[in-house]
C-alpha positions as CSV (number, residue, x, y, z in Angstrom):
1,M,22.8,-22.8,-30.6
2,Q,19.8,-23.0,-28.3
3,F,18.7,-20.9,-25.7
4,S,16.6,-22.2,-22.6
5,M,15.2,-20.6,-19.7
6,R,14.5,-22.0,-16.2
7,V,11.0,-22.5,-15.0
8,L,9.7,-22.6,-11.5
9,G,6.4,-24.2,-10.8
10,V,4.6,-23.0,-7.7
11,H,1.5,-24.9,-6.5
12,E,-0.9,-22.7,-4.3
13,D,-4.6,-22.9,-3.6
14,G,-5.1,-25.8,-6.0
15,Q,-3.5,-24.2,-9.1
16,W,-0.1,-24.2,-10.6
17,C,1.9,-21.0,-11.7
18,A,4.9,-21.7,-14.2
19,I,7.3,-18.8,-13.9
20,A,9.9,-18.2,-16.6
21,L,12.8,-17.0,-14.5
22,E,14.7,-15.2,-17.2
23,M,11.5,-13.4,-18.5
24,S,9.4,-12.9,-15.4
25,L,6.5,-14.2,-17.2
26,R,3.9,-16.5,-15.9
27,G,1.5,-19.3,-17.0
28,Y,-1.2,-20.9,-15.0
29,G,-3.1,-24.2,-14.9
30,D,-4.7,-27.2,-12.8
31,T,-1.4,-29.0,-13.3
32,F,2.2,-28.1,-13.9
33,E,2.0,-29.3,-17.3
34,D,-1.1,-27.1,-17.9
35,A,0.7,-24.0,-16.5
36,L,3.9,-24.8,-18.8
37,E,1.6,-24.8,-21.9
38,D,0.0,-21.6,-20.7
39,L,3.5,-20.2,-20.1
40,Q,4.6,-21.2,-23.7
41,D,1.9,-19.0,-25.3
42,A,3.0,-16.0,-23.1
43,V,6.9,-16.5,-24.1
44,E,6.0,-16.9,-27.7
45,A,3.9,-13.7,-27.6
46,Q,6.8,-11.9,-25.9
47,V,9.4,-13.2,-28.2
48,S,7.2,-12.5,-31.4
49,F,6.7,-8.9,-30.2
50,A,10.5,-8.3,-29.4
51,V,11.4,-9.7,-33.0
52,Q,8.7,-7.5,-34.7
53,H,9.9,-4.4,-32.8
54,D,13.5,-5.1,-33.1
55,T,13.7,-4.9,-29.2
56,L,15.2,-8.2,-28.3
57,D,16.7,-7.0,-25.2
58,S,13.2,-6.5,-23.7
59,I,12.9,-10.5,-23.6
60,W,15.3,-10.6,-20.8
61,V,13.6,-9.6,-17.5
62,A,14.7,-11.6,-14.5
63,A,12.3,-12.7,-11.9
64,E,12.7,-11.9,-8.2
65,P,15.7,-13.7,-6.7
66,H,13.9,-15.7,-4.2
67,Y,12.1,-17.6,-7.0
68,V,15.6,-18.5,-8.3
69,E,16.4,-19.8,-4.8
70,L,13.3,-21.8,-5.0
71,Y,14.0,-23.3,-8.5
72,Q,17.5,-24.3,-7.2
73,Q,16.2,-26.0,-4.2
74,S,13.6,-27.8,-6.3
75,R,16.0,-28.9,-9.1
76,R,18.2,-30.5,-6.4
77,R,15.3,-32.3,-4.9
78,A,14.2,-33.8,-8.1
79,L,17.8,-34.6,-8.9
80,R,18.2,-36.4,-5.7
81,H,14.7,-38.1,-6.3
82,Y,15.7,-39.2,-9.9
83,L,19.1,-40.6,-8.9
84,E,17.9,-42.5,-5.9
85,S,14.6,-43.8,-7.3
86,E,13.2,-45.2,-10.5
87,G,11.0,-42.3,-11.3
88,D,11.8,-40.5,-14.5
89,S,9.2,-37.7,-14.7
90,M,10.6,-34.2,-15.3
91,F,7.4,-32.7,-13.7
92,A,6.3,-32.4,-10.1
93,D,5.3,-35.5,-7.9
94,E,1.8,-35.4,-6.5
95,G,1.8,-33.3,-3.4
96,D,4.8,-31.3,-4.2
97,D,4.4,-27.4,-3.9
98,Y,7.4,-26.6,-6.2
99,A,8.6,-28.0,-9.4
100,A,11.6,-27.2,-11.7
101,S,11.9,-27.5,-15.6
102,D,13.6,-25.9,-18.4
103,M,12.2,-24.7,-21.6
104,L,13.7,-23.8,-24.9
105,L,13.3,-20.4,-26.2
106,P,11.4,-20.5,-29.6
107,K,12.9,-19.0,-32.7
108,S,11.3,-16.1,-34.3
109,D,9.4,-18.4,-36.8
110,H,7.3,-19.7,-33.9
111,T,9.1,-23.1,-33.6
112,A,7.2,-25.2,-31.0
113,F,8.6,-25.3,-27.5
114,E,10.1,-28.3,-25.7
115,A,10.3,-28.8,-22.1
116,I,13.6,-30.3,-21.3
117,A,14.6,-31.9,-18.0
């Protein structure tokens, strides 16, 4: 079994913020990919802490509902673009203010993350 979380990318003031919607954690970077990498570190630290302290329920802290709606809108837009064009990128197009992705939750042995479309 694999557990994944939804990730919303928000582009503001020239920087990307990647928000893990099920964990309400954030990562930052100049690109959405950079923000995802930063977020991976934050998620790994949260999961590691929860495993070490036997507090797995503390992993799941939902982000605000408006972020979930933005994720759903972005995911629909990306799917439409993917099906109607020859683009195959799972990341935001140049000029987009929002992006949607999914990220696998790491195992407690600190297995590397994978971004999944």
